[in-house]
DSSP file (Angstrom, degrees, kcal/mol; ACC not computed):
  #  RESIDUE AA STRUCTURE BP1 BP2  ACC     N-H-->O    O-->H-N    N-H-->O    O-->H-N    TCO  KAPPA ALPHA  PHI   PSI    X-CA   Y-CA   Z-CA
    1    1 A M              0   0    0      0, 0.0     2,-0.3     0, 0.0     0, 0.0   0.000 360.0 360.0 360.0 136.1  106.9   47.6  106.0
    2    2 A R        -     0   0    0      1,-0.0     0, 0.0     0, 0.0     0, 0.0  -0.660 360.0-124.7 -88.2 136.5  104.5   50.1  104.3
    3    3 A V        -     0   0    0     -2,-0.3     3,-0.1     1,-0.1    61,-0.1  -0.649  36.1-111.3 -76.3 131.3  103.2   49.5  100.8
    4    4 A P        -     0   0    0      0, 0.0    63,-0.1     0, 0.0    -1,-0.1  -0.203  42.2 -82.2 -61.6 155.3  104.0   52.6   98.6
    5    5 A D     >  -     0   0    0      1,-0.1     4,-2.3     4,-0.0     5,-0.2  -0.358  36.8-134.5 -58.3 131.0  101.2   54.8   97.4
    6    6 A R  H  > S+     0   0    0      1,-0.2     4,-2.9     2,-0.2     5,-0.2   0.874 103.0  55.9 -61.3 -39.7   99.6   53.2   94.3
    7    7 A E  H  > S+     0   0    0      1,-0.2     4,-1.9     2,-0.2    -1,-0.2   0.921 110.5  44.7 -60.6 -42.6   99.5   56.5   92.3
    8    8 A R  H  > S+     0   0    0      2,-0.2     4,-2.6     1,-0.2     5,-0.2   0.907 113.0  51.1 -66.5 -42.2  103.3   56.9   92.8
    9    9 A V  H  X S+     0   0    0     -4,-2.3     4,-2.8     1,-0.2    -2,-0.2   0.914 110.1  49.9 -61.4 -43.1  104.0   53.2   92.0
   10   10 A D  H  X S+     0   0    0     -4,-2.9     4,-2.3     2,-0.2    -1,-0.2   0.884 110.3  50.4 -64.9 -37.9  101.9   53.6   88.8
   11   11 A Q  H  X S+     0   0    0     -4,-1.9     4,-2.1    -5,-0.2    -2,-0.2   0.945 113.8  44.1 -63.3 -48.4  103.8   56.8   87.8
   12   12 A L  H  X S+     0   0    0     -4,-2.6     4,-2.6     1,-0.2    -2,-0.2   0.896 113.2  51.7 -64.5 -40.1  107.2   55.1   88.3
   13   13 A T  H  X S+     0   0    0     -4,-2.8     4,-3.1    -5,-0.2    -1,-0.2   0.915 108.5  51.0 -62.0 -43.1  106.0   51.9   86.5
   14   14 A A  H  X S+     0   0    0     -4,-2.3     4,-2.2     2,-0.2    -2,-0.2   0.914 112.1  46.6 -62.1 -43.0  104.9   53.9   83.5
   15   15 A R  H  X S+     0   0    0     -4,-2.1     4,-2.2     2,-0.2    -2,-0.2   0.932 114.9  46.1 -64.0 -45.1  108.2   55.7   83.3
   16   16 A L  H  X S+     0   0    0     -4,-2.6     4,-3.0     1,-0.2     5,-0.3   0.911 111.3  52.6 -63.4 -43.1  110.1   52.5   83.6
   17   17 A R  H  X S+     0   0    0     -4,-3.1     4,-2.7     1,-0.2    -1,-0.2   0.904 109.2  49.9 -58.0 -43.5  107.9   50.7   81.1
   18   18 A E  H  X S+     0   0    0     -4,-2.2     4,-1.5    -5,-0.2    -1,-0.2   0.941 114.4  43.4 -62.8 -48.4  108.5   53.5   78.6
   19   19 A H  H  X S+     0   0    0     -4,-2.2     4,-1.9     1,-0.2    -2,-0.2   0.935 116.1  47.1 -63.2 -46.6  112.3   53.4   79.0
   20   20 A V  H  X S+     0   0    0     -4,-3.0     4,-2.5     1,-0.2    -1,-0.2   0.892 107.1  57.4 -65.8 -38.6  112.5   49.6   79.0
   21   21 A G  H  < S+     0   0    0     -4,-2.7    -1,-0.2    -5,-0.3    -2,-0.2   0.878 110.5  44.2 -58.9 -37.8  110.2   49.3   75.9
   22   22 A H  H  X S+     0   0    0     -4,-1.5     4,-0.5    -5,-0.2    -1,-0.2   0.833 117.2  45.8 -73.7 -32.6  112.6   51.5   74.0
   23   23 A L  H  X S+     0   0    0     -4,-1.9     4,-3.0     1,-0.2     5,-0.3   0.762  90.8  80.2 -84.8 -25.2  115.7   49.6   75.2
   24   24 A M  H  X S+     0   0    0     -4,-2.5     4,-2.6     1,-0.2     5,-0.2   0.894  94.6  46.3 -54.9 -47.2  114.5   46.0   74.8
   25   25 A P  H  > S+     0   0    0      0, 0.0     4,-2.1     0, 0.0    -1,-0.2   0.895 115.0  48.5 -62.9 -35.7  115.3   45.8   71.0
   26   26 A K  H  X S+     0   0    0     -4,-0.5     4,-2.5    -3,-0.2    -2,-0.2   0.895 111.7  48.6 -68.6 -40.0  118.7   47.5   71.6
   27   27 A V  H  X S+     0   0    0     -4,-3.0     4,-2.6     2,-0.2    -1,-0.2   0.911 109.6  53.0 -65.6 -41.4  119.5   45.1   74.5
   28   28 A D  H  X S+     0   0    0     -4,-2.6     4,-1.6    -5,-0.3    -2,-0.2   0.929 111.7  45.7 -59.1 -45.2  118.4   42.1   72.3
   29   29 A E  H  X S+     0   0    0     -4,-2.1     4,-2.2     1,-0.2    -1,-0.2   0.903 111.7  51.8 -65.1 -41.1  120.8   43.3   69.5
   30   30 A A  H  X>S+     0   0    0     -4,-2.5     4,-3.8     1,-0.2     5,-0.7   0.881 104.2  57.3 -65.1 -37.4  123.6   43.9   72.1
   31   31 A I  H  X5S+     0   0    0     -4,-2.6     4,-1.1     1,-0.2    -1,-0.2   0.930 110.4  44.3 -57.8 -44.7  123.2   40.4   73.5
   32   32 A N  H  <5S+     0   0    0     -4,-1.6    -1,-0.2    -5,-0.2    -2,-0.2   0.905 124.1  34.6 -66.6 -41.0  123.8   39.0   70.0
   33   33 A D  H  <5S+     0   0    0     -4,-2.2    -2,-0.2    -5,-0.1    -3,-0.2   0.815 128.3  28.7 -86.1 -32.0  126.8   41.3   69.3
   34   34 A E  H  <5S+     0   0    0     -4,-3.8     2,-1.2    -5,-0.2    -3,-0.2   0.773  94.6  83.3-106.8 -30.8  128.5   41.7   72.6
   35   35 A C     << +     0   0    0     -4,-1.1    -1,-0.1    -5,-0.7     6,-0.0  -0.642  40.5 161.3 -85.7  98.4  127.9   38.6   74.8
   36   36 A H        +     0   0    0     -2,-1.2     2,-0.5     4,-0.0    -1,-0.2   0.745  53.6  85.9 -87.4 -24.4  130.6   36.1   73.7
   37   37 A D  S  > S-     0   0    0     -3,-0.2     4,-2.4     1,-0.2     5,-0.2  -0.679  73.6-146.4 -77.3 121.7  130.2   34.0   76.8
   38   38 A T  H  > S+     0   0    0     -2,-0.5     4,-2.5     1,-0.2     5,-0.2   0.863  98.1  51.9 -59.1 -39.2  127.4   31.5   76.2
   39   39 A A  H  > S+     0   0    0      2,-0.2     4,-2.5     1,-0.2    -1,-0.2   0.916 110.9  47.4 -66.1 -42.2  126.4   31.6   79.9
   40   40 A D  H  > S+     0   0    0      2,-0.2     4,-2.9     1,-0.2    -2,-0.2   0.910 112.1  50.7 -64.1 -41.2  126.2   35.4   79.9
   41   41 A R  H  X S+     0   0    0     -4,-2.4     4,-2.5     2,-0.2    -2,-0.2   0.920 111.6  46.7 -63.3 -44.7  124.2   35.3   76.7
   42   42 A E  H  X S+     0   0    0     -4,-2.5     4,-2.4     2,-0.2    -1,-0.2   0.908 114.2  48.1 -65.0 -41.8  121.7   32.7   78.1
   43   43 A T  H  X S+     0   0    0     -4,-2.5     4,-2.8     2,-0.2    -2,-0.2   0.929 112.1  48.9 -63.9 -44.8  121.4   34.7   81.4
   44   44 A A  H  X S+     0   0    0     -4,-2.9     4,-2.7     2,-0.2    -2,-0.2   0.903 111.9  49.1 -62.4 -41.7  120.8   37.9   79.4
   45   45 A R  H  X S+     0   0    0     -4,-2.5     4,-2.7     2,-0.2     5,-0.2   0.923 111.2  49.8 -63.1 -44.2  118.2   36.3   77.2
   46   46 A W  H  X S+     0   0    0     -4,-2.4     4,-2.5     1,-0.2    -2,-0.2   0.939 113.4  46.1 -60.4 -46.7  116.5   34.8   80.3
   47   47 A L  H  X S+     0   0    0     -4,-2.8     4,-2.6     2,-0.2    -2,-0.2   0.905 112.1  50.6 -63.4 -41.5  116.5   38.3   82.0
   48   48 A L  H  X S+     0   0    0     -4,-2.7     4,-2.5     2,-0.2    -1,-0.2   0.915 111.8  48.0 -63.5 -42.2  115.2   40.0   78.8
   49   49 A D  H  X S+     0   0    0     -4,-2.7     4,-2.6     2,-0.2    -2,-0.2   0.903 111.2  51.5 -61.9 -41.4  112.4   37.4   78.5
   50   50 A R  H  X S+     0   0    0     -4,-2.5     4,-2.5     2,-0.2    -2,-0.2   0.901 109.6  48.7 -64.9 -41.6  111.6   38.0   82.2
   51   51 A V  H  X S+     0   0    0     -4,-2.6     4,-2.8     2,-0.2     5,-0.2   0.934 112.3  49.4 -62.8 -45.9  111.4   41.8   81.7
   52   52 A G  H  X S+     0   0    0     -4,-2.5     4,-2.3     1,-0.2    -2,-0.2   0.911 111.6  48.7 -58.0 -43.2  109.2   41.3   78.7
   53   53 A H  H  X S+     0   0    0     -4,-2.6     4,-2.1     2,-0.2    -1,-0.2   0.912 111.7  49.1 -63.7 -44.2  106.9   38.9   80.6
   54   54 A T  H  X S+     0   0    0     -4,-2.5     4,-1.2     1,-0.2    -2,-0.2   0.907 112.2  48.4 -63.3 -42.3  106.7   41.4   83.5
   55   55 A L  H  < S+     0   0    0     -4,-2.8    -1,-0.2     1,-0.2    -2,-0.2   0.897 111.0  51.8 -63.4 -39.6  105.9   44.2   81.2
   56   56 A H  H  < S+     0   0    0     -4,-2.3    -2,-0.2    -5,-0.2    -1,-0.2   0.901 111.5  44.0 -65.1 -42.7  103.2   42.2   79.4
   57   57 A Y  H  < S-     0   0    0     -4,-2.1     3,-0.4     1,-0.1    -1,-0.2   0.629  98.3-153.8 -85.8 -13.9  101.3   41.1   82.5
   58   58 A G     <  -     0   0    0     -4,-1.2    -1,-0.1     1,-0.2    -2,-0.1   0.000  35.3 -49.4  72.5-175.5  101.3   44.5   84.2
   59   59 A P  S    S-     0   0    0      0, 0.0    10,-0.4     0, 0.0     3,-0.2   0.592  73.8-123.6 -81.2 -12.9  101.1   45.6   87.8
   60   60 A G        -     0   0    0     -3,-0.4     6,-0.0     1,-0.2    -2,-0.0  -0.235  34.5 -68.1  91.2 173.8   98.2   43.6   89.2
   61   61 A P  S    S+     0   0    0      0, 0.0     2,-0.2     0, 0.0    -1,-0.2   0.685 103.0  44.5 -82.2 -21.0   95.0   44.7   90.9
   62   62 A D  S  > S-     0   0    0     -3,-0.2     4,-2.1     1,-0.1     5,-0.2  -0.709  85.7-100.3-125.7 175.2   96.1   46.0   94.3
   63   63 A D  H  > S+     0   0    0     -2,-0.2     4,-2.2     1,-0.2     5,-0.2   0.891 116.9  50.0 -60.5 -43.8   98.8   48.2   95.8
   64   64 A R  H  > S+     0   0    0      1,-0.2     4,-2.4     2,-0.2    -1,-0.2   0.935 111.7  46.1 -65.7 -46.3  101.0   45.4   97.1
   65   65 A T  H  > S+     0   0    0      1,-0.2     4,-2.4     2,-0.2    -1,-0.2   0.867 111.9  53.2 -65.2 -34.1  101.1   43.5   93.7
   66   66 A A  H  X S+     0   0    0     -4,-2.1     4,-2.2     2,-0.2    -1,-0.2   0.908 110.3  47.0 -63.9 -42.2  101.8   46.8   91.9
   67   67 A A  H  X S+     0   0    0     -4,-2.2     4,-2.3     2,-0.2    -2,-0.2   0.896 112.8  48.4 -65.9 -41.0  104.7   47.5   94.2
   68   68 A V  H  X S+     0   0    0     -4,-2.4     4,-2.8     2,-0.2    -2,-0.2   0.892 110.1  53.4 -65.5 -40.1  106.1   44.0   93.8
   69   69 A H  H  X S+     0   0    0     -4,-2.4     4,-2.6   -10,-0.4    -2,-0.2   0.928 109.9  46.9 -59.9 -47.1  105.7   44.3   90.1
   70   70 A L  H  X S+     0   0    0     -4,-2.2     4,-2.6     1,-0.2    -2,-0.2   0.921 113.7  47.7 -62.5 -44.5  107.7   47.5   90.0
   71   71 A E  H  X S+     0   0    0     -4,-2.3     4,-2.8     2,-0.2     5,-0.2   0.918 112.1  49.5 -63.8 -43.3  110.4   46.1   92.2
   72   72 A D  H  X S+     0   0    0     -4,-2.8     4,-2.2     2,-0.2    -2,-0.2   0.920 112.6  47.8 -61.1 -44.9  110.6   42.9   90.1
   73   73 A L  H  X S+     0   0    0     -4,-2.6     4,-2.2    -5,-0.2    -2,-0.2   0.931 113.8  47.0 -62.4 -46.4  110.9   44.9   86.9
   74   74 A A  H  X S+     0   0    0     -4,-2.6     4,-2.4     1,-0.2    -2,-0.2   0.907 111.9  49.7 -63.5 -42.8  113.5   47.2   88.4
   75   75 A L  H  X S+     0   0    0     -4,-2.8     4,-2.4     2,-0.2    -1,-0.2   0.895 111.8  48.1 -65.8 -39.4  115.6   44.4   89.8
   76   76 A N  H  X S+     0   0    0     -4,-2.2     4,-2.4    -5,-0.2    -1,-0.2   0.899 112.0  49.4 -67.1 -39.9  115.6   42.5   86.5
   77   77 A C  H  X S+     0   0    0     -4,-2.2     4,-2.2     2,-0.2    -2,-0.2   0.900 111.0  50.6 -64.0 -40.6  116.6   45.6   84.6
   78   78 A R  H  X S+     0   0    0     -4,-2.4     4,-0.9     2,-0.2    -2,-0.2   0.920 111.5  47.1 -63.7 -44.6  119.4   46.2   87.0
   79   79 A A  H >X S+     0   0    0     -4,-2.4     4,-0.6     1,-0.2     3,-0.5   0.900 111.0  52.5 -65.2 -38.9  120.7   42.7   86.6
   80   80 A L  H >< S+     0   0    0     -4,-2.4     3,-1.1     1,-0.2    -2,-0.2   0.897 106.1  53.3 -62.4 -40.7  120.4   42.9   82.9
   81   81 A S  H 3< S+     0   0    0     -4,-2.2    -1,-0.2     1,-0.2    -2,-0.2   0.730 101.6  61.2 -67.6 -20.2  122.4   46.1   82.8
   82   82 A A  H <<        0   0    0     -4,-0.9    -1,-0.2    -3,-0.5    -2,-0.2   0.641 360.0 360.0 -80.8 -15.3  125.2   44.4   84.8
   83   83 A I    <<        0   0    0     -3,-1.1    -1,-0.2    -4,-0.6    -2,-0.2   0.483 360.0 360.0 -81.4 360.0  125.8   41.8   82.1
């Protein structure tokens, strides 16, 4: 499997970071207001924390870690949106 071009990964990561940064407070509020199931609320909180952690630590020093970072961020956002 080929590692994606770092420039493209960085562009996609920046766009995703911007969108997620705007959505995180709204998702946090929605978790409090909308998740009545305790298990869903705990899962959503865990995912939100994971997204925050991923955003905080950034993509890493090389092409492979940057691609993994982007994929991890995208998968966690996708899972969060499903709750």
